[in-house]
N, C-alpha and C positions, 0 to 999 in steps of 0.2 A: 596527311590522313592519320587519324589516331590509331593507336595499337589496341588490339583486342586482348586485354589483360586477363579476361576469363579463360581464353584459349591457352594462355601461357601458364595458367595454374596447373597444379598436379591433377591428373585425371580423376582421382577420387574426390578432390575438392570441387572440381567442376560439377560433379553430379550431386553435391550436397545441397540441401536447402537449409538456410539459417534456422537455428533453434528459436522457436517462438515462445517467449515466456507468457505467463498470465498477464492480462491487460491491467495496467496500473489504474488506480482510482482516479488520479488527476487526468489521465488520458480520456477515460470514459466521460468524466465531467465536462471536458472541453468538447468532445464529439457530440454529446447529446444535450449540452447546456443543463447539466444536473448539478445539484448542490453536493459537493464532495462529502460533506458531513452525513448525507443521507444514503451514501452508497455502501453496500456490503460486499466485501471481496472474499469469496470462498473458492479461489482458483489455484492457489499456489502452495497449499499444504503448510501454511504458516501457523505458528503458535498464536492462538487468539488471546492469550493471557497478558500480553505485553511483557517487556523485559523484567527480569528479576531485579529487585532492589540491590542485591549484592553485586550484580553485573554492572549496574549503573554507577555504583560506588567505585568499583574497580576501574571503570572507564574514566571517571572524573579524576582519579588519582594519577592516571597515565597521561592526561592532557598536557601538563607542562613539558613533557618530553617529546612533543610532536616534531620538533626539529631534528630529532635523532632517528637514524634507521632502526628498524626493529631488530631483535635478536634473530639473526639469520638461521640459527640452529634451533630456535624455540626451546631452549634448555629447560625452563621451568615447566612448561606444558608437557614436554616429553617425559620429564621425571614424574609428574603427577599421573600421566597415562600409564607409564610403566609400572608404577606402584599399584594403580587401580587394577591392572590386568595381570600382575605378577610376571611381567616380561622385562627384558633388558631395554634400556632407552634406545639402544642401537636398533631395535626392532620397530621403532615408531617412525612413520613418515607423516609429516604435516602437509596439509594442502589448503589452497584457497577455496574452501569448500571441498566436499568429497569428490565433486566433479573433476577437480584438479588432479586428485590421485588417479582417477580413471584415465585421464589423459596421459599422465606420467607412465602408467602401465603400457598404454598403446605405443608411446614414443620409444619406450625401452625395449619392448618385446615383439612388436608387430612391424611388418614391412611388406612391400610387394612380393607376392609368391607365398605369403603366409596367411593364416586365417584365424578369426576368433569366432567362437560359437556362443550364441545367446538365443533367448526365447522370443517368439512373437509376443507382441503386446508388452514388451519390457521397456525399461527406461531408454529414452531417445538418445542419451549420450553414448550408449554402447555402440550403435552403428556409426554415430558421428565420429568418435575418436578412432574407430577402426578404419573407416573409409578415408579419413583425412590423411592417414599415413600410407595409403595405398594398399592396405590389406583387404582381404575378402571377409565380409560378414556372413556367416552361415546361420540363417534364421531358422530355428526349429519350431514347427507348429506347436501351439499351446494345447494343453489338455484341461478342459473346464476353466479356461481363461488363465491358467497358471502354468508353471514350468513342468514340462514332461521330462523329468531328469533321465529316464531311461533312453528316450529319444535323443536327448542331448549327448549322452554317452556314445550312442551309436553314430553321431555326427562327427565325432572327433576323428581326425585322420593324421597322417604324417606331417601335414603342414600346419596343424593346429598348435598355436602357442598359448592361447588364452581362452578361458571359458568364463563368461560373465553370468553370475546368477544373483538374484535379488530375493531377500526374504525379510519382511514382506515385499511383494513386487509393486512397483509403481508403473502404470496407473490402476492396475486391477485390484490391488489389496490382497491378493492370494498369497498363500504361504505353504511351506512344507515342514514336516516335523524332524526331530533329531534322528530318528531311524532312517528316514529317506536321505538326509544329508550324509550320515555315516556311510550308508551303502554307496552313495554316489562318489564320495571322496575316496573310498577304498578301491574304486575301479578306474579312476582317472589316471592316465599315465603320469609318471613322476616328472616328466619333462614338459608338462602342460600346467601353466599357472591358472589356478582357480581363484577368481576374484569374487568374494562373497560380499555383496553390497547390503549392509544392514542399516541403511539410513533411517529406518523407522523402528528399529528393534526396541527402543526404549518404551514404545507404546504397548508392547506385549505384556500380558498379565501372567504372573507366575512363570511356569515353565512351558507354556504352550508353544513357544518358538525355541529352536535350538540357539544356544549362545555360541557363535562361531569361534570365540576366543578359546573355548575349551577343546577345539579340534586342532589348534595350531601346532602343538608339540608333536602330534602323531603324523601331521601332514605338512612337511616343509614346503610343498608347492601351493599352500593356501595363503591368501592375503584377505584379511577382513577389513572392509572399509566402513567407516561411520562418520557422522557429522554432528555438529552443534547447531545446525540450522533448524531442526524440527522440534523435538521435545524440549531442547534446551533454550529455544527461542532466540537464536542468534543469526537468523537468516541474512540480515543486512550486513553482517560483518564477515561472512564467508570464511569459515574455518572448519575443516574436516581433518580426518586422519586415517591412517591405515596401520594395522599391526600385521607383521609378517616375519619371516626369518630375517636375521640380520643381513644376510647376503642379498636378499631381494630388496630390503630397505636401502642398502648401499647402492645397488644399481639404480633405484629410483632417484636417489639423491644426486646421481651423476647428471640427470637431465632436469632436475628440479630447478626452477628459477630462484636466484637468491632473493631473500626477503619476500617470499611468496605469501606469507601470512603477516599482516600488519600488527603493529604494537597494540592497538586497541583490541583487536581480535584475540591476540594472545592473552592479554590481561583478562578479557571477558570470559574466555574459555576456561581459564584457571578458576575463576570465581564460580562459573556455572557448574563445573565438574563437582564442586564440593557442596552445591546447593541442593541437597536431597529433598528439602521441603518443596522447592519450586518444581522439581521433576515429578514428585508425587502428585502435586496439584495439577500439573499438565496431564498426567496420565488419567487422573480422576475426571477432569473436565472433558477429556477426549472420550472416555467411556460413557459418561453421561450424555454428551452430545451425540455420540453414535446411536445410543438407544433412542434419543429424541428424533433423529432423522429417520431411522429405520421404522419407527412407529408412524411417522408422518408419511413416508413413502408407501407403507402398507395401506394406510387410509386412502391414499390417492390411487391405489391399484397398480403401483409401479413395482418392477422387479429390480434387483440390484445384486451385485457380486459381494458376498460376505468379505469383510476386510479386517485386517489387523494393523492397518496404518492409521493415519489421521484424516482419512478421506474415504469416500464411497463412490464407486462407478455405478451409475444408475442407468438402466436400459429403458428407453422410451419406445422401443419396438418400431421405430421409424426414424427417418433422418432427423438427428438431434440439432442440426444447425439452426433451423428456424426457432426452435425452443430456446436455444442459447441467445439468439438475437432478441427475442421477446423478453427474456430475463434481463438483458442489458438495458432495455428500455424501462424496465421496472427498477433499475438501479442495483441489480444483483449480478455480480461477476462470478461465473463458474468456469470450468475448463472443458472445452470441446476436445475430444480425443480421436477424431477421425484419422489424424496422422498416425495413430497407433493401430490402425486397422479396426477401429471400434466406432463406426459412424453413427450408430444408434445410441451411443452412450454419452453422458456428460459426467465428468469427475467433479465431485463436490467435496470441498474440504470441510472438516468439522470446525465450526465457529463457537462463539459464545451461545448461551441459551437464547438470547435476544436475536443474534444473527441467524441462528438456525430457524427460529420462528419466522423471521422475515423472509428467508428463502422459501420455506414451505408455503407461506401465504402468497408469495409471488408465483410459485409453481401452480397453486390452485387457480389463480387468475389466468395464467397463460394456458393451462390445459383446458380450462372451461370455454375458451374462445372458439 
């Protein structure tokens, strides 16, 4: 008789559901016998501009060294990040995407009997990494689809070791300002690690969102997590990072897997970090596409949550699953977010002007049926 290996897994793992990523183009093409070239994917908050030429050049230069292991310490990228944010290289932790950093935090600071606090409708990785190590996730109800920072403060207790907050938040796109963040950090106990997830911060215009890096010196219990997957256009290479106190970074490096960031990702991230033209173009394309989609949604009589990311959560005021399926048959992939407690919403990434127009036309057809 075969053994039940699910029953042998840790209790927290038994209760987890695997993370479901956005549907790949090739998978949809196979399922519905569609031409992959005609499919539009607006499901995974990817940069629609394609990779930077500087990044491609850096990757090509690195290809002859594929037989070598990467620099396990990521020396060059750490030095560049340290110079960019005026911190010591010892304060930088590199990750296989920023998801990797979130998991390092959970492995280092959470355990059975302890808990992490995070908001409802927040990034799915927070509960996954918390539950996987046997800790309790304390989910705080949202306010206007965003973080209720006062309620999150009230949820902290003696067993709380980590608070996850995201600005902007995924999948809602909501955000809080500098004053709210400063007030929150001033009241969090010093023995609670605050993880500020800023995966979409580069899409912010001017000073509308607080820069978490400016709060690090005054708050040694703060860790700021960022990624190269979004505005820098390196989603396929999986490279993210955190800036924190040197002591926190040292703890995370004790559980970090060796060579967790590959050589191509390291080279590409170094090139991307210096490519200010590409970043500006990404921000401009996102702002233009956001306006295009908002105008289109308004014309269709739809409501949405204002967003400062590269996506919009659109409310269809009814179960959105059939609309999602209908869009798939039209060759348009978006993201259902019922798993985030938002069954009437679909999250739609900002694409190119043509991709956005294709999405809006497909929505017109679907909603008219």
